[in-house]
C-alpha positions as a printed Julia matrix, in Angstrom:
494×3 Matrix{Float64}:
 -32.88  -25.5   -21.76
 -32.22  -29.14  -20.82
 -29.64  -30.51  -23.22
 -30.59  -34.08  -22.31
 -33.91  -33.5   -24.09
 -32.34  -32.22  -27.31
 -32.38  -34.36  -30.42
 -29.42  -33.77  -32.69
 -30.15  -33.31  -36.39
 -27.38  -32.55  -38.88
 -29.22  -30.87  -41.77
 -26.65  -31.36  -44.55
 -24.82  -34.18  -46.3
 -22.12  -32.23  -48.13
 -20.42  -28.84  -48.19
 -22.9   -27.37  -50.66
 -25.88  -28.31  -48.51
 -24.05  -26.8   -45.53
 -23.6   -23.54  -47.48
 -27.32  -23.51  -48.29
 -28.16  -23.85  -44.58
 -25.71  -21.09  -43.65
 -27.23  -18.83  -46.33
 -30.65  -19.38  -44.78
 -29.17  -18.07  -41.54
 -27.87  -15.02  -43.42
 -24.26  -15.8   -42.55
 -22.5   -16.21  -45.91
 -20.64  -13.5   -47.83
 -19.1   -13.8   -51.32
 -15.96  -11.88  -52.27
 -14.9   -11.83  -55.91
 -11.6   -11.05  -57.58
  -9.28  -11.33  -54.56
  -5.86  -12.8   -55.32
  -4.31  -15.8   -53.57
  -0.96  -14.06  -53.03
  -2.12  -11.79  -50.17
  -5.74  -10.6   -50.54
  -7.34  -13.78  -49.2
  -4.96  -13.86  -46.23
  -5.86  -10.27  -45.34
  -9.57  -11.09  -45.51
  -9.05  -14.19  -43.38
  -7.15  -12.16  -40.78
 -10.05   -9.72  -40.55
 -12.88  -12.23  -40.33
 -11.5   -15.25  -38.47
 -10.66  -13.43  -35.26
 -14.3   -12.43  -34.76
 -16.47  -15.04  -33.05
 -19.53  -13.78  -34.97
 -17.99  -13.13  -38.41
 -19.59  -14.57  -41.57
 -18.54  -17.53  -43.64
 -16.73  -16.14  -46.68
 -16.62  -17.66  -50.16
 -13.83  -16.42  -52.42
 -14.82  -16.6   -56.07
 -13.24  -15.5   -59.36
  -9.7   -15.77  -57.95
  -7.29  -14.4   -60.58
  -5.36  -17.12  -62.38
  -7.76  -19.9   -61.4
 -10.42  -21.5   -63.61
 -13.9   -19.95  -63.48
 -16.03  -21.4   -60.7
 -13.13  -22.69  -58.57
 -13.81  -21.38  -55.06
 -12.61  -21.34  -51.45
 -14.63  -21.02  -48.24
 -13.44  -20.03  -44.75
 -14.94  -19.42  -41.31
 -17.42  -22.25  -41.2
 -17.54  -22.51  -37.41
 -18.78  -19.2   -36.03
 -22.03  -17.32  -35.49
 -25.33  -19.21  -35.41
 -24.05  -21.66  -38.03
 -21.71  -23.24  -35.5
 -24.67  -24.81  -33.73
 -26.27  -25.78  -37.05
 -23.02  -27.48  -38.09
 -23.23  -29.79  -35.09
 -26.99  -30.3   -35.41
 -28.37  -28.14  -32.58
 -30.5   -25.0   -32.08
 -28.86  -21.59  -32.47
 -29.82  -20.38  -28.98
 -27.41  -22.7   -27.13
 -24.32  -20.97  -25.76
 -20.94  -22.63  -26.21
 -21.01  -24.61  -22.97
 -24.58  -25.76  -23.59
 -23.54  -26.76  -27.1
 -20.65  -28.81  -25.73
 -22.97  -30.49  -23.23
 -25.44  -31.26  -26.03
 -22.61  -32.88  -28.02
 -21.61  -34.86  -24.94
 -25.15  -36.14  -24.41
 -25.82  -36.89  -28.09
 -22.47  -37.98  -29.51
 -20.13  -38.99  -26.67
 -22.09  -40.58  -23.84
 -23.24  -43.49  -25.99
 -21.31  -43.37  -29.25
 -23.2   -44.91  -32.16
 -21.47  -46.32  -35.22
 -23.13  -46.85  -38.61
 -20.79  -48.46  -41.19
 -20.11  -46.48  -44.35
 -21.59  -47.71  -47.61
 -19.68  -48.23  -50.87
 -21.49  -46.83  -53.93
 -20.49  -46.94  -57.59
 -20.53  -43.26  -58.53
 -20.97  -39.73  -57.26
 -20.49  -36.04  -58.09
 -16.81  -36.25  -57.14
 -16.17  -38.05  -60.47
 -17.56  -35.2   -62.59
 -13.98  -34.26  -63.43
 -11.0   -36.64  -63.43
  -7.33  -35.68  -63.92
  -4.75  -38.41  -64.49
  -1.32  -38.63  -66.11
  -0.05  -35.37  -67.57
  -3.37  -33.65  -66.76
  -2.73  -33.76  -62.99
  -2.32  -30.18  -61.73
  -3.08  -29.3   -58.12
  -2.07  -25.66  -58.68
  -5.3   -24.86  -60.56
  -7.25  -24.57  -57.3
  -7.42  -21.19  -55.45
  -4.94  -22.04  -52.72
  -3.69  -18.94  -50.87
  -0.6   -17.99  -48.95
  -2.28  -17.99  -45.52
   0.47  -16.21  -43.55
   3.13  -13.89  -44.95
   6.09  -16.04  -43.88
   4.63  -19.41  -44.92
   6.93  -21.56  -47.01
   4.31  -22.08  -49.7
   0.65  -22.4   -50.59
  -1.16  -24.7   -48.16
  -4.08  -26.43  -49.86
  -4.44  -28.73  -46.87
  -5.86  -26.82  -43.91
  -9.52  -27.9   -43.91
  -8.55  -31.25  -45.35
  -8.52  -34.82  -44.13
  -6.49  -37.78  -45.36
  -7.69  -41.39  -45.64
  -5.27  -44.22  -44.93
  -5.72  -47.94  -44.32
  -3.92  -50.22  -41.88
  -2.19  -52.84  -44.07
  -2.61  -55.46  -41.34
  -6.19  -55.02  -40.11
  -7.82  -53.08  -42.95
  -8.91  -50.31  -40.55
  -9.76  -47.11  -42.42
  -8.68  -43.89  -40.69
  -9.32  -40.21  -41.35
  -6.68  -37.76  -40.1
  -6.03  -34.06  -40.59
  -2.5   -33.3   -41.76
  -1.34  -30.05  -43.31
  -0.49  -30.11  -47.01
   1.79  -27.64  -48.79
   1.82  -27.58  -52.59
   5.28  -28.43  -53.94
   4.44  -28.6   -57.64
   1.65  -29.72  -59.97
   1.83  -33.38  -58.91
   2.99  -33.34  -55.29
   1.88  -31.96  -51.93
   3.21  -32.42  -48.44
   1.53  -34.66  -45.89
   2.95  -33.83  -42.47
   1.98  -36.57  -40.0
   3.13  -36.24  -36.39
   4.59  -39.45  -34.9
   1.95  -41.47  -33.09
  -0.99  -40.13  -35.07
  -3.08  -42.9   -36.59
  -2.21  -42.01  -40.17
   1.49  -42.04  -39.28
   1.1   -45.5   -37.76
  -0.41  -46.77  -41.02
   2.22  -45.02  -43.13
   5.11  -46.38  -41.06
   3.8   -49.94  -41.44
   4.02  -49.58  -45.22
   7.45  -47.98  -44.94
   8.68  -50.87  -42.76
   7.77  -53.19  -45.62
   9.6   -50.97  -48.11
   6.29  -50.09  -49.77
   4.69  -46.72  -50.58
   1.69  -45.78  -48.49
  -1.57  -45.29  -50.47
  -3.56  -42.2   -49.48
  -6.46  -40.06  -50.58
  -6.71  -36.45  -49.41
 -10.11  -34.75  -49.33
  -9.76  -31.02  -50.04
 -13.31  -29.88  -49.52
 -15.55  -32.25  -47.61
 -18.54  -31.5   -45.45
 -17.6   -29.85  -42.12
 -18.72  -32.61  -39.75
 -16.55  -35.22  -41.49
 -13.55  -32.9   -41.48
 -14.13  -32.19  -37.78
 -14.28  -35.91  -37.05
 -10.94  -36.33  -38.8
  -9.3   -33.79  -36.5
 -10.81  -35.23  -33.3
  -9.23  -37.88  -31.07
 -11.25  -40.91  -32.18
 -10.23  -44.23  -30.54
  -7.69  -46.46  -32.27
  -9.31  -48.88  -34.7
 -12.51  -46.86  -35.22
 -13.34  -45.41  -38.64
 -14.42  -41.77  -38.63
 -16.8   -42.37  -41.55
 -18.72  -44.71  -39.23
 -18.69  -42.1   -36.45
 -20.23  -39.57  -38.86
 -22.78  -42.15  -39.94
 -23.8   -42.58  -36.32
 -24.1   -38.82  -35.86
 -26.26  -38.51  -38.98
 -28.27  -41.65  -38.38
 -27.46  -43.05  -41.84
 -24.41  -44.44  -43.66
 -21.86  -42.15  -45.28
 -21.85  -42.98  -48.99
 -18.32  -43.44  -50.29
 -16.72  -44.37  -53.61
 -13.4   -46.08  -54.16
 -10.4   -44.34  -55.68
  -9.53  -45.59  -59.15
  -5.81  -45.88  -58.24
  -5.63  -47.06  -54.61
  -9.14  -48.35  -53.96
  -9.34  -46.24  -50.8
 -12.8   -44.84  -49.93
 -13.85  -41.18  -49.9
 -17.24  -39.43  -49.88
 -19.11  -39.59  -53.17
 -20.14  -35.95  -52.71
 -16.72  -34.51  -51.77
 -15.5   -31.4   -53.61
 -11.85  -32.21  -54.43
  -9.86  -35.39  -53.82
  -6.15  -36.07  -54.39
  -5.15  -39.72  -54.74
  -1.66  -41.14  -54.73
   1.2   -42.6   -52.71
   3.71  -41.51  -50.1
   7.09  -43.0   -51.03
   9.25  -44.16  -48.09
  12.41  -42.64  -49.6
  11.17  -39.31  -50.96
  11.56  -36.22  -48.81
  11.03  -32.58  -49.8
  11.56  -29.51  -47.62
   8.21  -28.5   -46.11
   7.34  -25.33  -44.19
   7.47  -23.13  -42.36
   3.78  -22.71  -41.57
   2.03  -20.42  -39.08
   0.84  -22.99  -36.56
  -2.09  -23.25  -34.12
   0.22  -22.18  -31.29
   0.69  -18.8   -32.99
   4.33  -19.44  -33.97
   6.43  -20.8   -36.82
   7.69  -23.4   -34.37
   8.09  -26.35  -36.72
  10.41  -24.54  -39.11
  11.25  -25.98  -42.52
  12.6   -29.5   -42.92
  12.49  -32.48  -45.29
   9.17  -34.32  -44.98
   7.2   -37.01  -46.86
   5.1   -36.01  -49.87
   2.14  -37.39  -51.78
   2.9   -38.27  -55.38
  -0.5   -37.44  -56.89
  -1.69  -40.0   -59.44
  -5.25  -38.68  -59.84
  -7.32  -35.65  -58.95
 -11.11  -35.81  -58.82
 -13.36  -32.8   -58.42
 -16.93  -31.65  -58.79
 -17.96  -28.95  -61.22
 -17.12  -25.55  -59.71
 -15.23  -27.14  -56.78
 -14.82  -25.56  -53.34
 -11.77  -25.77  -51.06
 -12.57  -25.9   -47.35
 -10.04  -23.6   -45.65
  -9.19  -23.7   -41.93
  -6.02  -21.64  -41.49
  -4.73  -21.55  -37.89
  -4.41  -17.98  -36.62
  -2.86  -18.58  -33.19
  -3.97  -17.45  -29.72
  -7.24  -19.36  -30.14
  -8.5   -16.81  -32.67
  -9.77  -19.17  -35.35
 -12.69  -21.44  -36.12
 -10.79  -24.69  -35.53
 -10.01  -23.57  -31.96
 -13.69  -22.8   -31.44
 -14.78  -26.16  -32.8
 -12.19  -28.12  -30.87
 -13.17  -26.38  -27.66
 -16.76  -27.56  -28.11
 -16.03  -31.16  -29.08
 -12.85  -31.8   -27.1
 -14.54  -30.54  -23.94
 -17.33  -33.07  -24.51
 -14.83  -35.84  -25.23
 -12.66  -34.99  -22.24
 -15.69  -35.06  -19.95
 -16.52  -38.53  -21.25
 -12.93  -39.74  -20.8
 -12.81  -38.46  -17.21
 -16.15  -40.1   -16.42
 -14.99  -43.36  -18.01
 -11.93  -43.28  -15.73
 -14.22  -43.3   -12.68
 -13.93  -39.69  -11.5
 -17.3   -38.76   -9.94
 -19.21  -35.48   -9.98
 -17.47  -33.72  -12.85
 -19.78  -30.74  -13.37
 -17.91  -28.81  -16.05
 -15.09  -29.22  -18.57
 -13.67  -26.63  -20.93
 -10.66  -26.95  -23.24
  -9.86  -23.29  -23.76
  -9.75  -21.68  -27.18
  -6.74  -19.57  -26.14
  -4.63  -22.74  -26.32
  -6.44  -24.1   -29.38
  -8.29  -26.39  -26.93
  -5.07  -28.26  -26.18
  -2.82  -26.26  -23.87
  -5.22  -25.28  -21.07
  -8.11  -27.28  -19.6
 -10.49  -26.22  -16.85
 -12.24  -28.94  -14.83
 -15.04  -28.26  -12.33
 -15.97  -30.85   -9.71
 -18.28  -31.18   -6.73
 -15.76  -32.35   -4.13
 -16.65  -35.66   -2.5
 -13.49  -36.83   -0.72
  -9.87  -35.88    0.01
  -7.77  -36.15   -3.13
 -10.75  -35.8    -5.47
  -9.3   -32.66   -7.1
  -5.87  -34.28   -7.56
  -7.47  -37.36   -9.13
  -9.5   -35.25  -11.56
  -6.52  -33.14  -12.55
  -4.06  -35.96  -13.14
  -6.53  -38.02  -15.13
  -7.69  -35.0   -17.14
  -4.09  -34.4   -18.2
  -3.45  -37.86  -19.64
  -6.57  -39.36  -21.22
  -7.09  -39.68  -24.97
  -8.81  -36.35  -25.55
  -6.14  -34.34  -23.73
  -2.83  -36.19  -23.85
  -1.49  -34.48  -26.98
   0.3   -31.19  -26.21
  -1.58  -30.34  -23.02
   0.36  -28.2   -20.52
  -2.01  -26.87  -17.86
  -5.02  -28.37  -16.06
  -6.84  -26.23  -13.52
  -9.35  -27.98  -11.23
 -11.98  -25.79   -9.55
 -15.16  -26.11   -7.5
 -18.54  -26.39   -9.17
 -19.45  -22.75   -8.53
 -16.97  -21.71  -11.25
 -17.88  -21.45  -14.94
 -14.82  -23.12  -16.44
 -15.66  -21.87  -19.94
 -15.15  -18.3   -18.73
 -11.39  -17.7   -18.85
 -11.46  -14.76  -16.45
 -13.53  -16.71  -13.93
 -11.22  -19.71  -14.2
  -8.16  -17.52  -13.63
  -9.87  -15.78  -10.7
 -10.45  -19.13   -9.02
  -6.89  -20.21   -9.75
  -5.23  -17.14   -8.24
  -7.52  -16.92   -5.2
  -7.98  -20.58   -4.21
  -4.58  -22.08   -4.96
  -1.31  -21.8    -3.07
   1.8   -21.85   -5.3
   3.76  -23.87   -2.73
   1.21  -26.65   -2.16
  -1.4   -26.63   -4.94
   0.76  -27.33   -8.0
   2.0   -30.72   -9.23
   4.24  -31.35  -12.23
   4.13  -34.45  -14.44
   7.2   -34.77  -16.64
   7.88  -36.36  -20.05
   4.32  -36.2   -21.34
   3.37  -36.25  -25.03
   3.87  -33.0   -26.95
   3.57  -31.48  -30.42
   6.3   -30.22  -32.77
   4.23  -27.0   -32.96
   5.24  -26.17  -29.36
   7.44  -23.06  -29.5
   8.97  -24.01  -26.12
  10.66  -27.18  -27.38
  14.39  -26.62  -27.0
  16.75  -26.88  -29.99
  18.24  -29.96  -28.32
  14.83  -31.63  -28.06
  14.09  -30.94  -31.72
  17.47  -32.28  -32.8
  16.82  -35.68  -31.2
  13.06  -35.82  -31.82
  12.17  -35.49  -28.12
   8.52  -34.42  -28.43
   7.74  -34.29  -24.71
   6.74  -31.63  -22.23
   5.7   -31.32  -18.6
   2.13  -31.06  -17.32
   1.13  -28.58  -14.64
  -1.82  -29.69  -12.47
  -3.25  -26.85  -10.37
  -5.68  -27.64   -7.56
  -7.75  -24.45   -7.35
 -10.53  -25.96   -5.27
 -11.31  -24.87   -1.74
  -9.03  -27.08    0.42
 -11.16  -30.13    1.2
 -10.47  -30.35    4.94
 -11.49  -26.76    5.65
 -13.67  -25.97    2.66
 -16.6   -25.05    4.91
 -14.46  -22.35    6.53
 -13.27  -20.88    3.24
 -14.45  -17.27    2.85
 -17.8   -16.91    1.13
 -17.71  -15.36   -2.34
 -19.53  -12.1    -3.02
 -20.67  -13.19   -6.48
 -23.94  -14.76   -7.66
 -24.22  -18.45   -8.41
 -23.99  -19.57  -12.02
 -27.78  -19.82  -12.17
 -28.27  -16.39  -10.55
 -25.84  -14.84  -13.04
 -27.7   -16.46  -15.93
 -31.01  -15.08  -14.65
 -29.52  -11.6   -14.36
 -28.24  -11.72  -17.94
 -31.58  -12.92  -19.24
 -33.46  -10.14  -17.44
 -31.18   -7.17  -17.94
 -28.58   -8.09  -20.57
 -30.48   -5.97  -23.09
 -29.0    -2.85  -21.47
 -25.57   -3.9   -22.79
 -26.96   -4.83  -26.22
 -29.85   -2.62  -27.34
 -30.91   -5.17  -29.93
 -31.12   -8.02  -27.43
 -34.64   -7.11  -26.26
 -35.83   -6.98  -29.87
 -34.31  -10.39  -30.53
 -35.79  -11.96  -27.41
């Protein structure tokens, strides 16, 4: 299938329409009566580590109002392609290429539209009625410091100087009925906005969406360029404006059809101990420490509201890793092309490192130093600069989305003494378990980058031993013809 001929179509405008589409695919399960203390976490552990597991809606959670629900595992199975607007038959690399062609190569922006009302205002809590604990927020990991309502959430902030509206994904732990954490890493766009308010001695206004449609949440956790509003990105992807309403306290915009929205302020002087939380790296690396909080002034929610849950499981075994691999690979390919690197034939940001720690780049070598150029640039551009550690550059006969194939090329075509370069003092994440205690104590969030040239050496590439494996196209043909022998149902499905 030629991805360049595909026309993207996102068939939903909110989370409920997404659920209806997933139900049509037969990929939604409902579990009733599970508690938030440990049952939901056990179910999440079982389902999230399977690439083909169903989306699960938790209903009738003990202690929560009737109809208050939680959904997990949005990005898996056939619904992953539907979520991004493409046919189910595309494999993950084809899906990433389709996203590159449709959403990255020529990014289209359609400004969001302010409307007067929407379903999000069906229920309004203010004053003494504010209570964020009524929603079915689980303990996601046994050693978490609290209930994290903010995993599949995004937060809206506004630059006080330019008026730029930004969406960012920051974890949120419930502290009490009227306050949740909002952990922003230094340098993230929301943190830049917040710090501008703090520099003025003012609280930072925020709204936090706890149950939006998946594509808007995904846009909030993707490296969108500085100064660009994610609502407008989503509008471009959908081909129509995102309809937003203004908060009654801050005036900040949020989708009129969102499920749950918290509105309030982050005070520059208030700090409450937050964490620990089982992070995307698979560790409790960030620990517990004082962090800013949102003082909730209003909560809005639809009738029978739904939390969107995206708990990180570590080792790439969760839906956010799968999503980020698809979209970040497309974005990284665009960034590398924009930097002038020619003949990039494949890019994959591997799930095993939550699409951040390990990137594979395939090129068709054109000149001496081509592999080095591709590797260095791929380690530092916008889509990859945060927390990346390893970039492996290979020839175009390697499927970089296949981890075993990438590692085979690395260990057979590289020389440890001459093929590895180290870049020091690059940007890192506080979730990195390898940060030393000294680095954490002084806020040194940096790490090294390892660039591995696993291409056939350019000057004698024609003399490099011939591989005894089929080409990528030959392997695809073999799977299409005889893959049914490994899956007895494949022939029936074909």
